[in-house]
C-alpha positions as CSV (number, residue, x, y, z in Angstrom):
1,M,7.2,-129.0,35.7
2,K,4.3,-131.5,35.4
3,R,2.2,-129.3,37.7
4,I,2.6,-126.5,35.1
5,L,1.9,-128.5,32.0
6,F,-1.1,-130.4,33.2
7,P,-3.3,-127.3,33.9
8,I,-2.2,-125.8,30.5
9,A,-3.2,-128.9,28.6
10,L,-6.5,-129.2,30.5
11,A,-7.3,-125.5,29.8
12,M,-6.5,-125.9,26.1
13,L,-9.0,-128.8,25.9
14,I,-11.7,-126.7,27.5
15,V,-11.0,-123.7,25.1
16,F,-11.4,-125.8,22.0
17,S,-14.4,-127.7,23.2
18,P,-17.9,-126.7,22.0
19,G,-19.3,-123.7,24.0
20,S,-20.2,-120.1,23.9
21,F,-17.7,-117.4,22.8
22,A,-18.1,-115.7,26.2
23,Q,-17.1,-118.9,28.0
24,Q,-14.0,-119.3,25.7
25,Q,-12.9,-115.7,26.5
26,T,-13.3,-116.4,30.3
27,V,-11.2,-119.6,30.0
28,E,-8.6,-117.8,27.9
29,K,-8.1,-115.3,30.7
30,E,-7.7,-118.1,33.3
31,V,-5.2,-119.9,31.0
32,N,-3.1,-116.8,30.6
33,K,-3.2,-116.2,34.4
34,K,-2.1,-119.8,35.1
35,I,0.7,-119.6,32.5
36,E,2.1,-116.4,34.1
37,E,1.9,-117.9,37.6
38,G,3.5,-121.2,36.4
39,I,6.4,-119.4,34.7
40,G,6.9,-117.2,37.8
41,K,7.1,-120.3,40.0
42,L,9.4,-122.0,37.5
43,F,12.0,-119.2,37.7
44,G,11.5,-118.7,41.5
45,R,9.8,-115.3,41.4
46,N,6.3,-113.9,41.6
47,K,4.9,-111.3,39.3
48,K,5.4,-107.9,40.8
49,K,4.1,-104.5,39.9
50,T,6.8,-102.6,38.1
51,T,7.4,-98.9,38.4
52,P,9.4,-96.8,35.9
53,P,13.0,-96.2,37.0
54,A,13.6,-92.7,38.4
55,E,15.3,-90.3,36.0
56,P,18.9,-89.9,37.0
57,V,19.9,-86.5,38.3
58,K,22.1,-84.8,35.7
59,T,25.2,-83.0,36.6
60,E,25.8,-79.5,35.2
61,Q,28.4,-81.1,32.8
62,A,25.8,-83.6,31.6
63,K,23.2,-80.9,31.1
64,Q,25.7,-78.9,29.1
65,E,26.6,-81.9,27.0
66,T,22.8,-82.5,26.3
67,K,22.4,-78.9,25.2
68,E,25.4,-79.3,22.9
69,V,24.0,-82.5,21.4
70,S,20.6,-80.8,20.9
71,K,22.4,-77.9,19.2
72,D,24.4,-80.2,17.0
73,E,21.1,-82.0,16.0
74,E,19.6,-78.7,15.2
75,N,22.5,-77.7,13.1
76,K,22.1,-80.9,11.1
77,T,18.7,-79.8,9.9
78,P,19.1,-78.5,6.3
79,Q,18.6,-74.8,5.9
80,L,17.4,-73.4,2.6
81,E,19.4,-70.6,1.2
82,W,17.8,-69.2,-2.0
83,A,19.9,-67.6,-4.8
84,K,20.6,-64.0,-4.1
85,Y,19.6,-61.4,-6.5
86,D,22.8,-60.9,-8.6
87,F,21.2,-59.4,-11.8
88,V,23.0,-56.4,-13.1
89,P,21.5,-54.8,-16.3
90,G,23.6,-54.0,-19.3
91,D,25.1,-50.5,-19.3
92,K,23.9,-49.3,-22.7
93,V,20.2,-49.1,-23.4
94,I,19.3,-50.1,-26.9
95,F,15.5,-50.2,-26.6
96,E,13.4,-48.5,-24.0
97,D,9.6,-48.0,-23.7
98,D,8.4,-46.0,-20.7
99,L,4.9,-45.6,-22.4
100,M,5.1,-41.8,-22.0
101,D,2.7,-39.7,-24.2
102,E,0.8,-42.8,-25.3
103,E,-3.0,-42.5,-25.9
104,N,-5.4,-44.8,-24.0
105,G,-7.0,-47.3,-26.3
106,E,-4.5,-47.1,-29.0
107,F,-1.8,-49.6,-30.1
108,P,1.6,-48.9,-28.4
109,S,3.6,-46.8,-30.8
110,R,7.0,-48.4,-30.2
111,W,5.8,-51.9,-31.0
112,D,4.6,-54.0,-34.0
113,L,1.8,-56.5,-33.9
114,I,2.2,-60.2,-34.8
115,Q,-1.4,-61.3,-34.0
116,G,-4.2,-60.7,-31.6
117,N,-5.2,-57.5,-29.9
118,V,-2.9,-55.3,-27.8
119,E,-3.7,-51.8,-26.6
120,I,-2.6,-49.0,-24.3
121,A,-4.6,-48.9,-21.0
122,Q,-4.3,-47.3,-17.6
123,L,-3.8,-49.4,-14.5
124,G,-3.4,-47.7,-11.2
125,G,-3.0,-44.3,-13.0
126,E,-0.1,-45.5,-15.2
127,N,0.0,-46.3,-18.8
128,V,0.4,-50.1,-19.5
129,I,0.4,-52.4,-22.5
130,M,-2.7,-54.6,-22.2
131,F,-2.7,-58.1,-23.8
132,R,-6.3,-58.9,-24.6
133,A,-7.8,-62.4,-24.5
134,G,-6.7,-64.9,-27.0
135,S,-3.0,-65.2,-28.1
136,P,-1.7,-61.7,-28.8
137,G,2.0,-61.1,-29.6
138,I,4.1,-58.0,-30.2
139,I,7.7,-57.2,-31.2
140,P,9.8,-54.0,-30.8
141,Y,9.3,-51.6,-33.7
142,L,12.9,-51.2,-35.0
143,K,14.7,-50.4,-38.2
144,D,15.8,-53.5,-40.1
145,P,14.0,-55.9,-37.7
146,E,15.1,-58.9,-39.8
147,K,18.6,-58.4,-38.6
148,D,20.1,-59.7,-35.3
149,Y,19.7,-56.7,-33.0
150,L,20.6,-58.5,-29.7
151,P,24.3,-58.4,-28.9
152,D,26.4,-61.3,-27.5
153,I,25.8,-59.9,-24.0
154,F,22.4,-58.4,-23.3
155,T,19.7,-58.0,-20.7
156,I,15.9,-57.7,-21.0
157,E,13.7,-56.2,-18.2
158,F,10.0,-55.4,-17.8
159,D,7.3,-55.2,-15.2
160,L,4.5,-57.8,-15.7
161,Y,1.1,-57.7,-14.1
162,C,0.2,-61.4,-13.9
163,G,-3.0,-62.8,-15.4
164,D,-4.5,-66.1,-16.5
165,G,-2.7,-68.5,-18.8
166,T,1.0,-68.1,-19.6
167,F,3.2,-65.2,-20.6
168,E,6.2,-65.9,-22.9
169,V,9.4,-64.1,-23.7
170,I,10.5,-65.5,-27.1
171,L,14.1,-64.8,-28.0
172,Y,13.6,-64.0,-31.6
173,D,11.3,-61.8,-33.7
174,R,8.5,-64.2,-34.8
175,K,7.4,-61.9,-37.5
176,N,10.8,-61.1,-39.2
177,Q,13.3,-63.7,-38.1
178,K,13.8,-67.5,-37.8
179,S,14.6,-69.0,-34.5
180,G,17.6,-71.1,-35.5
181,S,17.0,-73.5,-32.5
182,P,17.5,-77.2,-33.3
183,S,15.5,-78.2,-30.3
184,G,12.7,-75.8,-31.0
185,Y,12.8,-74.2,-27.5
186,T,13.1,-70.5,-27.7
187,S,11.0,-69.0,-25.0
188,I,10.9,-68.4,-21.2
189,K,7.4,-69.1,-19.9
190,I,6.2,-67.0,-17.0
191,K,3.4,-67.4,-14.5
192,H,2.6,-65.6,-11.3
193,N,4.6,-68.1,-9.3
194,Q,7.0,-69.8,-11.7
195,M,9.3,-69.7,-14.7
196,G,10.0,-72.4,-17.3
197,W,12.6,-73.2,-19.9
198,T,12.2,-76.2,-22.2
199,N,9.9,-78.5,-20.1
200,S,11.4,-77.6,-16.8
201,Y,9.7,-75.2,-14.3
202,S,11.0,-73.6,-11.2
203,E,8.8,-71.9,-8.5
204,I,9.3,-68.9,-6.3
205,P,9.9,-69.7,-2.6
206,D,6.7,-67.9,-1.3
207,Q,3.7,-69.6,-2.9
208,S,1.3,-67.6,-0.8
209,L,1.7,-64.4,-2.8
210,P,-1.4,-63.3,-4.7
211,K,-1.8,-64.2,-8.3
212,R,-2.8,-60.8,-9.6
213,R,0.2,-58.6,-8.8
214,W,3.2,-56.8,-10.4
215,V,6.4,-58.7,-10.7
216,H,9.7,-57.6,-12.2
217,I,11.1,-59.9,-14.9
218,A,14.8,-59.8,-15.7
219,I,16.7,-61.9,-18.2
220,A,20.5,-62.0,-18.7
221,Y,22.3,-63.6,-21.7
222,T,26.0,-63.9,-21.9
223,R,27.4,-65.8,-24.9
224,G,25.2,-68.8,-24.6
225,K,24.4,-68.7,-20.9
226,L,20.9,-67.7,-19.9
227,K,19.6,-66.5,-16.5
228,A,16.1,-65.3,-15.6
229,Y,14.7,-63.7,-12.5
230,H,11.2,-63.5,-11.0
231,D,11.4,-60.4,-8.8
232,E,14.5,-61.0,-6.7
233,T,14.7,-64.7,-7.2
234,R,16.7,-66.4,-10.0
235,L,14.6,-69.3,-11.3
236,I,16.4,-70.1,-14.6
237,N,20.2,-70.8,-14.9
238,V,21.0,-72.6,-18.2
239,P,24.8,-73.0,-18.9
240,R,24.2,-73.1,-22.7
241,I,21.2,-72.7,-25.0
242,D,21.4,-74.2,-28.4
243,F,20.8,-71.1,-30.5
244,E,21.7,-67.5,-30.6
245,P,19.0,-65.0,-29.6
246,K,18.3,-62.5,-32.3
247,G,15.3,-60.5,-31.2
248,L,12.3,-60.3,-28.9
249,T,8.7,-61.3,-29.0
250,L,6.3,-60.8,-26.1
251,Y,3.4,-63.3,-26.4
252,T,0.7,-64.7,-24.2
253,Y,-2.2,-67.1,-24.3
254,I,-5.1,-65.9,-22.1
255,F,-7.9,-68.3,-21.2
256,G,-10.6,-65.8,-20.2
257,T,-12.4,-63.0,-22.0
258,L,-12.8,-60.6,-19.1
259,H,-10.3,-58.0,-18.0
260,E,-9.5,-60.0,-14.8
261,G,-7.4,-62.4,-16.9
262,H,-5.4,-60.0,-18.9
263,Y,-1.6,-59.5,-18.7
264,Y,-0.2,-56.0,-18.5
265,V,3.4,-54.9,-19.3
266,K,5.3,-51.7,-18.6
267,N,8.9,-50.4,-18.4
268,V,10.4,-52.6,-21.1
269,R,14.2,-52.2,-21.5
270,I,16.8,-54.0,-23.6
271,A,20.4,-53.2,-22.8
272,E,23.8,-54.2,-24.1
273,G,26.1,-55.8,-21.5
274,G,29.4,-54.4,-20.5
275,V,32.6,-54.9,-18.6
276,K,32.6,-56.1,-14.9
277,Y,32.4,-53.3,-12.4
278,Y,35.9,-53.7,-11.0
279,D,37.5,-53.8,-14.5
280,R,35.5,-50.7,-15.5
281,F,36.6,-49.0,-12.3
282,L,40.3,-49.7,-12.9
283,Q,39.9,-48.5,-16.5
284,D,37.9,-45.4,-16.1
285,G,38.2,-44.5,-12.4
286,K,34.4,-44.6,-12.1
287,I,31.4,-46.9,-12.6
288,V,28.4,-45.6,-14.6
289,S,25.2,-47.5,-13.8
290,N,21.7,-47.1,-15.1
291,A,20.7,-50.3,-13.2
292,I,19.8,-48.4,-10.1
293,R,16.1,-47.5,-10.4
294,F,13.8,-45.2,-8.4
295,D,10.1,-44.6,-8.3
296,I,9.0,-41.9,-10.7
297,G,9.8,-38.4,-9.3
298,K,11.0,-39.9,-6.0
299,A,14.2,-41.0,-4.3
300,S,12.8,-44.3,-3.1
301,L,14.8,-47.3,-4.5
302,R,13.0,-50.0,-6.5
303,P,13.9,-53.6,-5.5
304,E,15.6,-54.5,-8.8
305,S,18.3,-51.9,-7.9
306,M,19.8,-54.2,-5.4
307,G,21.7,-56.3,-7.9
308,A,23.9,-53.3,-8.9
309,I,24.1,-52.0,-5.3
310,N,25.3,-55.5,-4.1
311,E,28.0,-55.3,-6.8
312,I,29.2,-52.0,-5.5
313,F,29.1,-53.3,-1.9
314,N,31.2,-56.3,-2.8
315,L,33.7,-54.1,-4.6
316,M,34.2,-51.8,-1.6
317,N,34.1,-54.7,0.9
318,E,36.9,-56.5,-1.0
319,H,39.0,-53.4,-1.6
320,S,39.2,-51.3,1.5
321,D,41.3,-48.7,-0.2
322,I,38.5,-47.6,-2.5
323,N,36.5,-44.5,-1.6
324,L,33.6,-43.4,-3.8
325,S,31.5,-40.3,-4.5
326,V,27.9,-41.4,-5.4
327,E,26.7,-39.0,-8.0
328,G,23.2,-38.8,-9.4
329,H,22.0,-37.6,-12.9
330,T,18.6,-37.2,-14.5
331,D,17.3,-36.7,-18.0
332,N,15.9,-33.3,-19.2
333,Q,12.2,-34.1,-18.4
334,G,10.7,-31.7,-15.8
335,N,11.9,-28.6,-13.9
336,D,15.7,-28.0,-13.6
337,D,15.7,-27.2,-9.9
338,F,13.5,-30.2,-9.1
339,N,15.8,-32.5,-11.1
340,L,18.8,-31.1,-9.3
341,Q,17.3,-31.7,-5.8
342,L,16.0,-35.1,-6.9
343,S,19.4,-36.3,-8.1
344,Q,20.9,-35.2,-4.7
345,D,18.2,-37.1,-2.8
346,R,18.7,-40.2,-4.9
347,S,22.5,-40.1,-4.4
348,E,22.0,-39.9,-0.7
349,T,19.6,-42.8,-0.7
350,V,22.2,-45.0,-2.5
351,M,25.0,-43.8,-0.1
352,N,22.8,-44.5,3.0
353,T,21.9,-47.9,1.7
354,L,25.6,-48.9,1.4
355,V,26.3,-47.6,4.9
356,K,23.4,-49.7,6.3
357,M,24.9,-52.7,4.5
358,G,28.2,-52.1,6.4
359,I,30.4,-49.7,4.4
360,S,31.9,-47.1,6.6
361,A,30.3,-43.6,6.1
362,N,33.7,-41.9,5.8
363,R,34.4,-43.8,2.6
364,L,31.3,-42.4,0.8
365,S,29.9,-39.0,-0.2
366,A,26.9,-38.0,-2.3
367,K,26.4,-35.4,-5.0
368,G,23.5,-34.6,-7.4
369,W,24.1,-33.0,-10.8
370,G,20.5,-33.0,-12.1
371,E,20.4,-32.8,-15.9
372,S,23.6,-30.7,-16.3
373,K,25.9,-33.5,-17.4
374,P,24.1,-35.7,-20.1
375,I,26.2,-38.4,-21.8
376,T,24.0,-38.3,-24.8
377,N,21.1,-36.0,-26.1
378,N,17.6,-36.6,-24.9
379,A,16.0,-37.1,-28.3
380,S,14.7,-40.7,-27.7
381,P,13.6,-42.9,-24.8
382,E,16.9,-44.8,-25.0
383,D,18.9,-41.5,-24.8
384,R,16.9,-40.4,-21.7
385,A,17.3,-43.8,-20.1
386,N,21.1,-43.6,-20.5
387,N,21.2,-40.2,-19.0
388,R,19.2,-41.3,-15.9
389,R,22.2,-42.9,-14.1
390,V,24.2,-43.1,-10.9
391,E,27.9,-42.8,-11.2
392,F,30.4,-44.1,-8.6
393,V,33.5,-41.9,-8.9
394,K,36.9,-42.7,-7.3
395,V,37.9,-40.3,-4.6
396,T,41.6,-39.8,-3.9
397,N,42.7,-38.5,-0.5
């Protein structure tokens, strides 16, 4: 033991004596070497070069267990499942604006102005409501607008081409009504990638989508409960708001003055809610839906149709004894023969969609009636919207 301690003490004296830094580093290396050799001798072994132990050979059982552990670890990783599109529009249209027969550059005829500048324009060959720069706001042009014209259960839908600033759906008529909200919060705020209620905002899952694009906005109110959807994603789900919605105001604040920043709106619809699909089916033997939408003059489904189709799928999936005839109807616009064929094609599109989802083809059939069976006259946009429908009629064997 003395042999070890003496060289260590001597080396420490040399390290802390005056000298160059390089000399001190050399001495330190020697000291470390002496210490390692001394400790090795003390415990009766010399320093040896170590090699990593060989990896044990795994048996087939061990390999399988490793795979199972890895799989378990993989399964522990949280997977995001976003809310499915469960929006189903009300079954009776109480306000509809398809912007047909509007003149470019004029104020939209089915609306009233609160402030700002709003005009009809054409975007991609279609009539749209253009909200100019500043803070324009409009309300539906209705008889007795000061009265509450939104029922206890209602839905609001429209297509929005996103711009700069923020677009707001205010749930009362700012020109003719008072809000009645104690908190002061009465609007859903919309941007190209998010929605907000009060001071809380929710974002869509895919943040890479372009800012300037069409999105479908859908709002559902059921006796205090409020839901709102940005395309097929539900972003707002409030169990109870503190006031009763009475009307509708569309409002925006646009930062820029050029057309690149404008918001555009089309296909506005307010509808009164109804009975659940299954209850309606038991009561009437059929389900009448104007929630299934198609491109104009075509049989191609629009994405917002999937809420209603999902409801029909769930109904048939849960009740295997139900067989349905899918029957399409049109309004009276256009040629009779064209409408008859169009309604047949649309019925087949819906039927084929349900089959692809997993419903057996022998439980479904398709029939188009064209404009031959209206449920109301075609005197107004609301009447025509109610006549454009798909019915799911019970088939008895």
